[in-house]
Residue, then its C-alpha position, 0 to 999 in steps of 0.5 A: m522641242g531641244l534646248c539650244f545655248c547659241p553664240s548670240l547668247g552673249t548679245r542677249l544676256v548684255g541686253a537683259a541686263a540692260r533692262g534689269g539694271s543692277q537688280s539683274r547682277r543681283r547674286s543670292v541672298v547668302k554670299a560665298d566665294a567664287g569656285s570654277p566658272d565651268s563647274g558653276r560652284t558659285r557658292s557651295t565653296g562656302l559650304v565645302g571649301t574651295q579646293p584641297g590646299g586652298e585656305d578654306w580647305a581645313k575650316r570647311t573639315a567637319a562639314r565635308a565630314m558630315l556630308r561624306a556620311v550622305d554619299f559625298n566622295d574628293e570628287d564630289f565636293a569640286k561639283p556644284i550642288v542644286s538644292v531640288a525642292c520636292t512638293h511632295t504629298n500622298a494627301t492630294p493627286c496634284n503631287a502624289h507623284m513628286l517624288e517620283l520626278g524628284d528621285l529623276i531630277c536627282e538621277e539627272v543632276k548627277k549625270t550632269g555632274g552635279k550633287p542634288f540636295i532634295f528636300g519637301t515643303p508643306v502642301i495644302s490641296d485647295g480641292e481637298t479643303m475647300g469649305t473647311s477651317g483648313m482652307r485657311y492654309s492654302l493661300v498661307s502655304r505659298d508664302l511658306i512653301a517660298d520661305c522653307i525653300e529659301t532656306m534650304h537653298e540659302g542655308y546650304l549656299c546651294d549654287a543653283m535650284i530646281t523646284l517642282g510645282g502641283c497644286d496650285k499654291s506650290i507652284p507659285g510658291a516654287l517661283m517665288p524663292i528663285l526670284r527672292s534670291d536671283a537664283v540660277g533656277v527652273m521650276l518644273y510643273g508636275g503636270s495635268i491630270l487626265p480628264g475624267h470621264l462619265d456618260g460621254q463627258d469630261l469630268t474635273v475636280v469641279s464637276s464634282f462642285e458642281a454636283i453638290g449644287a445640283h444634289g442641293a437643288g434637287k437635280i440629281n440623286d444621291a447615286q447620281l452624286k456618287r458616280v460624279e465623285e468617282n469618276s472625276c479624278p482618274g489619277p496623279g496631277s493637277c486639276g485639268g481645266m484653266f484653273t490655278a494650276n494650269t493658268m499658273s504653269s502656263i504664265i511661269e512657262a510664258m515668262g520663260m521659267s520652265v522648259p518650252y512645252s512643260a506647261a501642257h504636259t500631263a502627269v501620267t498615263e492612263g495606266n497612272e505611269i510618268s508620262k514620257d513627256k513628263l520624264e523629258d521634261c526632268e531631263r531638259s529641266v537639268e539640262a537647261l539649269f546647267g546651261c544657266m549656270k554655266n552662261g550665268i543667266t540668273s532668274r531675274m534676267i529672265c523675268t523682266k517687265e516684259a516677261f510679266e506682261n507676257g504671262i499676263t497675255v497667256m493667262m488673258a488669252l487662255g481664260g486663267s484664273t483671277n488667281g493668277v492676277l494675286h500670284l503674279l503680284a506676288l512674284a513681280r514683288e520677289a524678282e522687284v519688278e514694278l507691277s501693279i494691279d492696274d497693270f492687268n486691265r492695260v495688258a489685257e485691252k490688247v488681248a481677246l479670249i481665244g482659248d476654250f477651257k473649262p470651267f467656262g469652256k469645254y476642253v482640258m490642259a490635255d487637249l492644247e497638249k496634243l496641239g503643241g502646248i503654250p509655245m504653239v499658243m505664244k507664236h499664234l499671240l506673237k504673230a499678232g503682236l502681243i508677246h515680247g519676243d526678245c525675252l530670254s527663258v531658262s531653255g537659252k533661247t528667246i521667245a522668239e526663238i522658241c515660237e519660231e520652233a513651234p507648230d502653227l495653230p492648227k486647222g479643223q479645231d476649236v481649242i485655240r481659236e483664231f482672233d477673227d472667232a475669238l470667244a470674247p473681245p480684248g479686256n472681256h476676260v479677267v478684269v480688274m474694277r474699283g468703286n466705292l466698295a473696292p477702293e484699291g481693286s477688285v478682280i471679276k472673271l468675265s470669260g466672254k459673258e455679256l455682263e453690262i450691268h448686275r445690280g441687286p440687293a444685297r446678302c450679307f454673311e461673316s463667312e463661307e459656311d454661312a453663305l453655302n448653308a443660305v444657298l443650299a437652303g433655297e434662300i438666295k434669289d434672282q438678283d442677289v448679291m451675296v456678300i461674303r466678308y472677313e474672309g480676306p488675307k488678314g480677316g480669314p486669316g488666309m483669304r479662303e477660296m469661295l468655290s464651294p458657294s460659287a459652285a452650289i450657286m452654278g449647280a442651283g441655276l443661278g449661275k447668271t441671276v446672282a452675283l457673289i462678291t467677297d474679300g476672299r479668293f475664287s478658285g481657277g475652277t469658279h465661273g459665274i458673276m463672281v467678285g473677289h479680292i475686294a481691297p481694302e478687305a472687311a477686317e481693315g475696315g474696307p467698305i465691304g464691311l460696312v455693307k448691310d442686308g438690302d443695299i443697292i449693289a451694282l457692278e459694271p464691268g465694261k466701266r470697271s466699277i462696283r459701287v454700292e449704292v449708298s451716300d459717303e456720308e451715310l458709310e462714314e455714319r456707319r463707320k462710327t459704329w463699325k466693329p470687326v469680326e474677330k476670328q480666333k488666330v493661333g499659331v501659323l495663322k496669327k503670324y501670318a495675319n500680323c504680316v499679310s498685306s493686302a490683295s491688291f499687292g499679292a497678299i505678300t508677306h514681306 
């Protein structure tokens, strides 16, 4: 599991530069005079000066004077400055331990010969804000986190960065600025929460959401609901199943931007102390960062089109969240890699579903950790010819070299299946669908479900809250297609996740007979017949805004088709009298609504 910067690295860097073209050689947004190549000071000389007696040294006196007040001395001005983005808050277990990790990383940076600048960012918990107006700030926070990190890193002319991520949006938000600036950088995942336990069953936060639906359907009482609440989340760490956080951490490790094995490591021990593996991840991340500085490895040398395809492959194999589509499109935009929503179907057509993880399966990330983590999975995929082994990673090794050292797929377990015993054949997990209801695309997570067609009458709702109330009131019947609209990036604004109504559907026992479609998103914890990311969204005049109660909607994942059985002529007639539902937008949400793109392009803001 160690790091290795081997003699052949120079040859691989030439290959990476050739694949990435001029963009792979692009440095950070703000330029600065180069310092000593051995020190890694490629930018911070612009802040503190190159060296005593140099022509810029006197000019930077005031900056050095202020830095002396925050623990800089003469020797420190010759060291590289590393920005440490610590997405800490005590508001959510996903990020409650980040300050400890940030402090550990700062100490490692100092030991390795650098000076750390640590800072925080906003963090919005999807799980806690789900079903409230606060959830509108969740996806908004992804781009805000990225902007905050960019601002600090570029404002202080730092030489490299380490970014920490935990709750869903803080993970892509932590990688976006590294790619945006083509920085020398490493992203570190804070780790998964340990599973909760109740009556011999493993629990996750989604257990509590589904318990709400079961309670509403009269299947459990108040006391049973409270027991689920008390036992779902035992301590710090991100949601334990293959929900969005673990999906994105797995993708980012597969792309090479995190140190090997870090994605599957749990955050804490059963005593809620930082786990030994996560402590080592901090040390290895700093070691990797300094290796990248020494060898001139920037993020776009690593995050090529092939690296993105590796990420998609792992996402499909493990049964990852539909949010992976949204975030990968945004990350590709930052890396200036051409990736479209249709690339997901293209890659998925070769990749079987082999990971049996919650929310649709039995296991959580802690179970994968015991078997060898993401490198073990990638080795399994590489042997099948499904992974680009020549891609670089921050460790200085290629993906093939990491896989060579990884353990083989263990026998006698069913967390990760053999390909001839897959949970579903290729192309049957996350599927992009188009049609007259979603001309720009939509996303469904099949997770192996055998769904040839779902056809039923539309039940239209202009908000998530109205839809949830209808489910809990028993108003939704078999074959209904719930249509939740004006929840897209602009219309929400903020593209909320529909976990509350979708979990209520599952808890009420309607998961196999009722469909839900939306221009909003779904949590990684969602399962059932759920279609999200419908584009164009209702607020932009998309066809989903023209649907009426009773219209027949047909979903055919095998044909990649989503349509409303209404003629083009009738839709055009409806458009003549259509008026968008206006929602109050102020402050950050107003700014976001004015600049955010379609979900089919990743809901990016620049």
